[in-house]
C-alpha positions in Angstrom: 15.8 -25.2 26.3 12.2 -24.4 25.4 10.0 -22.3 27.7 6.4 -23.4 27.8 3.4 -21.2 29.0 1.8 -22.8 32.1 -1.7 -21.9 31.0 -1.0 -23.6 27.7 0.1 -26.8 29.5 -3.0 -26.9 31.7 -5.3 -26.5 28.6 -3.4 -29.3 26.8 -3.6 -31.6 29.8 -7.4 -31.0 30.2 -7.9 -31.7 26.5 -5.9 -35.0 26.7 -8.0 -36.2 29.7 -11.3 -35.8 27.8 -12.8 -39.0 26.4 -13.2 -39.4 22.7 -16.4 -37.7 21.5 -16.7 -35.5 24.7 -18.4 -32.1 24.3 -15.9 -29.2 23.9 -17.0 -25.8 25.3 -17.4 -24.5 21.7 -20.3 -26.9 21.2 -18.6 -29.5 18.9 -17.2 -32.9 19.8 -13.6 -33.8 19.3 -12.8 -34.4 15.7 -15.3 -31.8 14.4 -18.4 -33.9 15.0 -21.4 -32.1 16.5 -22.5 -33.0 20.0 -25.6 -35.3 20.4 -28.7 -33.5 21.2 -31.0 -34.9 23.8 -34.4 -35.9 22.6 -37.5 -34.3 24.0 -38.6 -37.6 25.6 -35.4 -37.6 27.7 -36.7 -34.6 29.6 -40.5 -35.1 29.6 -40.5 -38.6 31.1 -41.2 -37.6 34.7 -43.5 -34.6 34.2 -46.8 -36.5 34.3 -48.5 -38.3 37.2 -47.2 -41.5 35.5 -43.6 -41.5 34.4 -42.4 -42.9 31.0 -40.8 -45.8 32.7 -44.0 -46.7 34.5 -45.9 -46.6 31.2 -43.6 -49.4 29.9 -45.0 -51.6 32.6 -48.0 -53.7 31.1 -49.9 -53.7 34.4 -49.6 -49.9 34.8 -50.6 -49.3 31.2 -53.7 -51.6 31.5 -54.7 -49.9 34.7 -54.5 -46.4 33.3 -56.3 -47.4 30.1 -59.1 -48.9 32.2 -59.3 -45.8 34.4 -59.4 -43.5 31.3 -62.2 -45.6 29.8 -64.2 -45.5 33.1 -63.8 -41.7 33.4 -64.9 -41.2 29.7 -67.9 -43.4 30.3 -68.9 -41.3 33.3 -68.5 -38.1 31.4 -70.7 -39.4 28.6 -73.3 -40.6 31.0 -73.5 -37.3 32.9 -73.3 -35.1 29.8 -75.2 -37.0 27.1 -77.3 -39.4 29.2 -80.2 -36.9 30.1 -80.4 -35.8 26.4 -80.6 -39.3 25.1 -83.2 -40.2 27.8 -85.4 -37.3 26.8 -85.1 -38.3 23.2 -86.2 -41.8 24.1 -89.2 -40.6 26.1 -90.2 -38.4 23.2 -91.1 -41.5 21.1 -92.2 -43.8 24.0 -95.9 -44.5 24.9 -97.0 -42.8 28.1 -97.7 -46.1 29.9 -94.2 -47.4 29.2 -92.7 -44.2 30.6 -94.7 -44.6 33.8 -94.3 -48.3 34.4 -90.8 -49.1 33.0 -89.0 -45.8 32.5 -85.6 -47.3 31.8 -86.7 -50.1 29.6 -85.8 -49.8 25.9 -89.2 -49.6 24.1 -91.0 -52.6 25.7 -94.1 -52.0 23.6 -92.6 -50.4 20.5 -92.1 -46.8 19.4 -94.8 -44.1 19.3 -93.8 -41.4 16.8 -97.3 -39.9 17.1 -96.1 -38.1 20.2 -94.0 -35.7 18.1 -96.8 -35.0 15.6 -99.3 -34.4 18.4 -97.0 -32.1 20.2 -96.2 -30.2 17.1 -99.8 -29.8 15.8 -102.4 -30.5 18.5 -100.5 -28.8 21.4 -99.4 -26.0 18.9 -95.8 -26.3 19.8 -95.0 -25.1 16.3 -96.6 -21.7 17.1 -94.7 -21.3 20.4 -91.5 -22.6 18.8 -91.7 -19.8 16.2 -92.4 -17.2 19.0 -89.2 -18.5 20.7 -87.1 -18.2 17.6 -88.3 -14.6 17.0 -87.6 -13.6 20.6 -84.1 -15.3 20.5 -83.3 -13.7 17.2 -84.3 -10.2 18.2 -82.5 -10.5 21.6 -79.4 -11.7 19.9 -79.4 -8.8 17.4 -79.9 -6.2 20.2 -77.3 -7.7 22.4 -74.7 -8.0 19.7 -75.4 -4.4 18.5 -74.9 -3.0 22.0 -72.0 -5.2 23.0 -69.9 -4.7 19.8 -70.5 -0.9 19.5 -70.0 -0.4 23.2 -66.8 -2.4 23.3 -65.6 -0.7 20.2 -66.1 2.8 21.7 -64.5 1.9 25.0 -61.6 -0.1 23.7 -60.7 1.2 20.2 -61.9 4.8 20.1 -61.1 5.4 23.8 -62.8 8.8 24.4 -61.9 10.9 27.4 -64.9 9.8 29.4 -64.3 6.1 28.5 -62.8 5.1 31.8 -65.8 6.5 33.7 -68.3 4.7 31.5 -66.3 1.5 31.7 -66.3 1.7 35.5 -70.1 2.3 35.6 -70.7 -0.7 33.3 -68.6 -3.0 35.5 -70.4 -1.6 38.6 -73.8 -2.7 37.2 -72.6 -6.3 37.3 -72.8 -6.1 41.1 -76.5 -5.2 41.0 -78.8 -8.3 41.2 -81.2 -8.6 38.3 -84.2 -9.2 40.6 -83.7 -5.6 42.0 -84.2 -4.2 38.5 -87.3 -6.2 37.8 -89.9 -3.7 39.2 -88.4 -0.4 37.7 -87.8 -2.2 34.4 -91.5 -3.4 34.3 -92.7 0.1 35.1 -90.6 1.5 32.3 -92.0 -1.0 29.8 -95.5 -0.2 31.1 -95.1 3.5 30.4 -92.1 4.2 28.2 -90.7 7.7 28.5 -90.3 8.4 24.7 -92.8 6.1 23.0 -95.7 6.9 25.3 -97.6 3.6 24.7 -97.3 0.5 26.7 -95.1 -2.3 25.3 -96.9 -5.1 27.1 -97.6 -8.0 24.8 -95.0 -6.7 22.4 -91.8 -8.5 21.4 -89.9 -5.1 21.9 -90.5 -5.5 25.6 -88.2 -8.5 25.5 -85.8 -7.4 22.9 -84.8 -3.9 24.2 -84.1 -4.8 27.8 -81.9 -7.7 26.7 -79.4 -5.3 25.2 -78.5 -3.9 28.6 -76.1 -6.7 29.2 -73.0 -5.4 30.9 -71.4 -8.8 30.9 -71.3 -8.9 27.1 -70.0 -5.3 26.9 -67.2 -6.2 29.3 -66.3 -9.4 27.3 -66.2 -7.4 24.0 -64.1 -4.6 25.6 -61.5 -7.0 27.0 -61.2 -8.9 23.7 -60.8 -5.7 21.7 -58.1 -4.6 24.2 -56.0 -7.5 23.0 -56.3 -6.7 19.3 -53.1 -5.3 17.7 -53.2 -1.5 17.6 -50.9 -1.5 14.6 -53.7 -2.8 12.4 -56.0 0.1 13.6 -53.3 2.7 12.9 -52.6 1.3 9.5 -56.3 1.3 8.6 -56.5 5.0 9.7 -53.5 5.9 7.6 -55.2 4.2 4.6 -58.2 6.5 5.1 -60.6 4.2 6.9 -63.5 5.9 8.6 -64.7 5.1 12.1 -67.5 2.9 10.7 -65.2 1.2 8.1 -62.6 0.5 10.8 -65.4 -1.2 12.9 -67.0 -3.1 10.1 -64.0 -4.2 8.0 -61.2 -4.5 10.5 -62.4 -5.0 14.1 -65.4 -7.4 13.5 -63.5 -9.8 11.1 -60.7 -10.1 13.7 -63.3 -10.8 16.5 -64.9 -14.0 15.3 -64.1 -16.0 18.5 -65.7 -13.5 20.9 -68.7 -13.0 18.5 -69.3 -16.7 18.6 -69.1 -16.8 22.4 -71.4 -13.9 22.9 -73.8 -15.3 20.3 -74.1 -18.6 22.2 -74.5 -16.8 25.5 -77.2 -14.4 24.1 -79.2 -17.1 22.3 -79.2 -19.6 25.2 -80.1 -17.0 27.7 -83.0 -15.8 25.7 -84.2 -19.3 24.9 -84.4 -20.4 28.5 -85.6 -17.0 30.0 -88.9 -17.5 31.9 -89.7 -14.8 34.3 -89.4 -11.6 32.2 -91.4 -13.0 29.1 -94.1 -14.2 31.5 -94.4 -10.7 33.0 -94.5 -8.7 29.7 -96.1 -11.2 27.3 -99.5 -12.0 29.0 -101.1 -13.1 25.7 -100.6 -16.9 25.4 -100.4 -16.6 21.6 -97.2 -14.5 22.0 -95.5 -16.5 24.7 -92.4 -18.6 24.1 -91.8 -22.2 24.9 -90.2 -21.5 28.2 -93.5 -19.9 29.4 -96.1 -22.1 27.7 -94.6 -25.5 28.5 -95.1 -25.2 32.2 -98.6 -23.9 31.7 -99.7 -26.8 29.6 -97.9 -29.5 31.5 -100.9 -30.5 33.7 -103.3 -30.8 30.8 -101.1 -32.6 28.3 -100.4 -36.3 27.9 -97.0 -37.1 29.5 -95.5 -38.7 26.3 -96.7 -35.7 24.2 -95.3 -33.2 26.8 -91.9 -34.9 26.8 -91.9 -34.8 23.0 -92.5 -31.0 23.2 -89.6 -30.7 25.7 -87.4 -32.6 23.3 -88.4 -30.3 20.4 -87.6 -27.2 22.6 -84.0 -28.4 23.2 -83.2 -28.8 19.5 -82.2 -25.2 18.7 -79.8 -24.7 21.6 -78.0 -28.0 20.9 -77.8 -27.3 17.1 -76.7 -23.7 17.8 -73.9 -24.8 20.1 -72.7 -27.5 17.7 -72.6 -24.9 14.9 -70.6 -22.4 16.9 -68.4 -24.7 19.0 -65.4 -24.1 16.8 -65.6 -20.3 17.4 -66.6 -20.9 21.0 -63.6 -23.1 21.8 -60.9 -21.7 19.6 -58.9 -18.5 20.0 -57.4 -18.3 16.5 -59.2 -15.1 15.5 -56.1 -13.1 14.8 -54.8 -15.2 12.0 -53.6 -13.1 9.1 -54.2 -9.8 11.0 -50.5 -9.0 11.4 -47.7 -10.0 9.1 -44.4 -11.0 10.4 
């Protein structure tokens, strides 16, 4: 008479009741074959607003394709429509702009608008002024933002938290409140002693006091791997070498973002350049275009407006990869 373990009997009975190919707790099917893994599509079918089963319906698929096309068309109309319309007006005769503004060149194209705006209205001179103002403002803002963020985030002095709090506090002060004291400071600088009115420095230097850019840089530097900084210090890198050769190359995305913000803000600034640059020969496009609007032919004026929009558009297209990507840490840390 053979004595059998009850637990052994229950295990054998459970195994015999399993269907062929069923999954065993060990992860393998009966007979040594691995269990079938579910495809990703088996789980993701119902996660969207239209399930995978509905997408197989021709009517649903046609409706969604039409809806996507309509939404894309509306986005293009709202985003690119005004720019294309301005480009059309730049080469359209004035009478056609007034009588039939939406007609497509009913009496031909007038390319003379661009040449007259560039030469006769002296848009070329104001365009160069704007470039100089934007370049100087960009340099000062990048210098202050990168060094300020580097000190507050990487070097972290004992008084860093206090300064960081004061910088964030200035974001709550409206810029209009600072207009009068800033103008008085430019009128009688404490160190220089001579007025900076009608000097590009009057626009460049105040632009560096951008707390928003310093906060952006500080927050980005906080996310950089500290192991890289420690390794650079062990290798003998100085403070400046750490900033120039390690931190800045790892910060390309935020440098592109701040560059776009700084350039566009300087390009479209109107009030401050109008106050400190009273000489028309030193004023940028943002100040001169409204001043010459009433005494300039409409077609020529719109051509001047089209010329003034070129640099911001080209600048954003050139930096859009850095502006939209966050892959600035590639290769910084191994493993």
